[in-house]
C-alpha positions in Angstrom: 6.8 -29.9 -29.8 3.7 -27.7 -30.3 3.4 -24.2 -28.6 0.7 -25.3 -26.2 3.0 -28.0 -24.7 5.9 -25.5 -24.6 3.6 -23.0 -22.7 2.6 -25.8 -20.2 6.3 -26.6 -19.5 7.1 -22.9 -19.0 4.1 -22.5 -16.7 5.3 -25.4 -14.6 8.8 -24.0 -14.5 7.9 -20.5 -13.4 5.1 -21.4 -11.0 2.1 -20.5 -13.1 0.3 -23.8 -12.5 -1.5 -22.4 -9.5 -2.9 -19.6 -11.7 -3.0 -21.1 -15.3 -4.1 -24.5 -16.5 -3.6 -26.1 -19.9 -5.8 -29.1 -20.1 -6.9 -30.6 -23.4 -10.5 -31.1 -22.0 -10.7 -27.3 -21.3 -10.5 -25.1 -24.5 -8.5 -27.8 -26.3 -5.4 -27.2 -24.1 -5.2 -23.5 -24.6 -3.7 -22.0 -21.4 -6.6 -20.5 -19.3 -6.9 -18.9 -16.0 -7.4 -21.7 -13.5 -11.0 -22.4 -12.7 -12.2 -20.6 -15.8 -12.5 -21.1 -19.6 -10.8 -17.7 -20.2 -7.6 -18.0 -22.2 -4.7 -16.0 -20.8 -4.0 -14.6 -24.2 -7.2 -12.6 -24.0 -5.7 -10.6 -21.1 -2.7 -9.7 -23.3 -5.0 -8.9 -26.2 -6.9 -6.4 -24.0 -3.7 -4.8 -22.8 -2.4 -4.5 -26.4 -5.6 -2.6 -27.2 -5.0 -0.3 -24.2 -7.9 -1.6 -22.1 -7.4 -1.5 -18.4 -7.2 -4.6 -16.2 -10.4 -3.4 -14.4 -12.2 -3.5 -17.8 -10.8 -7.0 -18.5 -12.1 -8.1 -15.0 -15.5 -6.6 -15.7 -15.7 -8.5 -18.9 -14.5 -11.8 -17.4 -15.9 -11.9 -13.8 -14.7 -15.5 -13.3 -11.1 -14.3 -13.4 -9.8 -12.7 -10.2 -7.6 -9.7 -9.8 -5.1 -11.8 -8.0 -4.9 -14.2 -11.0 -4.2 -11.3 -13.3 -1.6 -9.9 -10.9 0.1 -13.2 -10.6 0.2 -13.8 -14.4 1.6 -10.3 -15.1 4.1 -10.5 -12.3 5.4 -13.9 -13.5 5.5 -12.9 -17.2 7.4 -9.7 -16.2 9.9 -11.8 -14.2 10.3 -14.2 -17.1 10.8 -11.5 -19.7 13.2 -9.5 -17.6 15.4 -12.6 -17.2 15.6 -13.1 -20.9 17.4 -9.9 -21.7 
């Protein structure tokens, strides 16, 4: 199984499907914020580079603050359950 399929299954399992979509016709299946062509990975790239969420939202106005909040909340929940 490739990583995109694995991410889709995880998204379904943790409730991300209202916030993230992985559709081959949109960015070749790369998980994107729903209703946009903005890959979720870009948010984490910005965070890794110490940019603020506000800066990310300024750069990608099609992504809402609520979408970012939901993605970060769910990813925190998933990672805290792993340890």
